[in-house]
C-alpha positions as CSV (number, residue, x, y, z in Angstrom):
1,M,-45.8,8.1,-52.1
2,A,-42.7,7.2,-50.1
3,R,-44.5,7.3,-46.8
4,S,-47.3,5.0,-47.9
5,Q,-44.8,2.2,-48.6
6,E,-43.3,2.4,-45.1
7,T,-43.7,-0.8,-43.1
8,F,-45.1,-0.9,-39.6
9,N,-41.7,-1.6,-38.1
10,K,-40.2,1.5,-39.8
11,K,-43.1,3.7,-38.5
12,D,-42.6,2.3,-35.0
13,V,-38.9,3.0,-35.0
14,R,-39.4,6.6,-36.2
15,S,-42.1,7.2,-33.6
16,K,-39.8,5.9,-30.8
17,Q,-37.0,8.2,-32.0
18,E,-39.3,11.2,-32.0
19,K,-40.5,10.3,-28.5
20,K,-36.9,10.1,-27.3
21,K,-36.1,13.5,-28.8
22,K,-39.2,15.1,-27.0
23,E,-38.3,13.5,-23.7
24,K,-34.7,14.7,-24.0
25,E,-35.9,18.3,-24.8
26,K,-38.2,18.2,-21.8
27,K,-35.4,17.1,-19.5
28,R,-33.2,19.9,-20.8
29,L,-35.8,22.5,-20.2
30,L,-36.4,21.2,-16.6
31,R,-32.6,21.4,-15.9
32,K,-32.6,25.0,-17.2
33,E,-35.4,26.0,-14.9
34,N,-33.9,24.3,-11.8
35,V,-30.4,25.7,-12.2
36,K,-29.3,27.4,-9.0
37,S,-27.5,30.7,-9.2
38,G,-23.8,30.1,-9.6
39,N,-23.1,31.9,-6.3
40,F,-19.5,31.6,-5.1
41,E,-20.6,31.1,-1.4
42,D,-22.6,28.0,-2.4
43,M,-19.5,26.5,-4.0
44,I,-17.2,26.8,-0.9
45,A,-16.5,23.7,1.1
46,Y,-14.7,23.5,4.5
47,V,-12.7,20.8,6.2
48,D,-13.5,20.2,9.9
49,E,-11.0,19.1,12.7
50,N,-11.6,15.5,11.8
51,G,-10.8,15.9,8.1
52,M,-14.4,15.7,6.9
53,I,-15.7,18.1,4.2
54,T,-18.6,20.2,5.4
55,D,-20.6,23.2,4.1
56,T,-20.3,25.1,7.5
57,P,-17.3,27.2,8.3
58,P,-15.1,26.0,11.2
59,D,-15.7,27.2,14.7
60,P,-13.0,29.7,15.7
61,T,-13.2,28.7,19.4
62,K,-11.9,25.2,18.5
63,K,-8.8,26.6,16.9
64,Q,-5.5,25.2,18.2
65,K,-2.2,26.9,18.1
66,V,0.6,24.8,16.6
67,E,4.3,25.7,16.9
68,L,6.1,25.7,13.6
69,E,9.1,23.8,15.1
70,S,6.9,20.9,16.1
71,I,6.0,20.1,12.5
72,E,8.2,17.4,11.0
73,I,8.5,17.2,7.3
74,G,9.9,13.9,5.9
75,I,10.9,10.8,7.7
76,P,12.0,11.1,11.3
77,K,15.6,10.0,11.9
78,R,16.2,6.6,13.5
79,D,17.2,6.3,17.1
80,N,20.6,4.7,17.2
81,T,20.4,3.7,20.8
82,E,18.9,0.3,20.1
83,K,21.8,-1.3,18.2
84,T,21.7,-5.1,18.7
85,D,24.7,-7.3,18.5
86,P,24.9,-8.5,14.9
87,I,26.6,-11.8,16.0
88,R,24.0,-14.5,16.6
89,K,24.3,-18.1,18.0
90,G,22.6,-21.1,16.6
91,T,22.7,-24.8,15.9
92,V,23.3,-26.5,12.5
93,I,20.1,-28.5,11.9
94,F,21.0,-29.7,8.4
95,Y,24.2,-29.5,6.3
96,N,25.0,-31.3,3.1
97,D,28.8,-31.2,2.6
98,S,28.7,-32.6,-0.9
99,K,26.3,-29.8,-2.2
100,G,27.7,-27.1,0.1
101,Y,24.6,-25.7,1.8
102,G,22.6,-26.2,4.9
103,F,20.4,-24.5,7.6
104,I,21.1,-23.0,11.0
105,K,18.4,-22.6,13.6
106,D,18.8,-19.3,15.4
107,A,18.9,-19.8,19.2
108,A,17.1,-16.5,20.0
109,T,14.3,-16.5,17.3
110,Q,14.1,-20.2,16.4
111,Q,14.2,-19.1,12.8
112,S,15.8,-21.4,10.2
113,I,18.5,-19.5,8.2
114,F,20.2,-20.7,5.0
115,V,23.9,-21.1,5.0
116,H,26.2,-21.7,2.0
117,A,29.7,-23.2,2.0
118,N,31.2,-19.9,0.7
119,N,30.2,-18.2,3.9
120,L,31.8,-20.7,6.3
121,M,34.9,-19.8,8.3
122,D,35.3,-23.3,9.8
123,S,33.9,-26.6,8.6
124,I,30.6,-27.5,10.2
125,K,28.4,-30.6,10.8
126,E,24.9,-31.2,11.9
127,N,24.2,-30.4,15.6
128,N,27.2,-28.1,15.9
129,T,26.8,-24.8,17.8
130,V,27.9,-21.9,15.7
131,T,28.1,-18.1,15.7
132,F,27.1,-16.2,12.6
133,E,25.8,-12.9,11.2
134,T,22.9,-12.5,8.8
135,E,22.5,-10.7,5.5
136,K,19.6,-10.4,3.1
137,G,20.0,-13.0,0.3
138,K,18.0,-13.6,-2.9
139,K,15.3,-15.7,-1.1
140,G,15.6,-14.4,2.5
141,L,18.1,-14.3,5.3
142,T,21.5,-15.9,4.7
143,A,24.1,-16.7,7.4
144,V,27.5,-15.2,6.7
145,R,30.8,-15.4,8.6
146,V,29.8,-18.7,10.2
147,K,32.3,-19.9,12.9
148,L,32.3,-23.0,15.0
149,L,31.7,-22.2,18.7
150,K,34.2,-24.1,20.9
């Protein structure tokens, strides 16, 4: 009696669910039939001389001999032969004496570098030629130990 009172929609939903179950079971059986043997040789992968993964073993004739001492592990040490002079020359392009800061244009790189009154050795004005060193500041390079060039 319960089935006779089912609506068309309920019957349709139930038939779709049964159809899905049958399709799922059919796919599972197909997968079982098509399973390859779990052979270890089929699972091995090789890396060729270019770093690509292949299924063929490497050619022993292309083998290269590498000396153990030539392999570097870590970061190579810096070469200290290229030490540049830390003292730079430049021209004061802007300086506000009341606020205590300004900018120096580096003569070599034409880069504008910030300078603060705390880093001055001599008092400076705009268009003065100065020598200075640079340090990394909060917002970029900062000129320190600024001296007036005479």
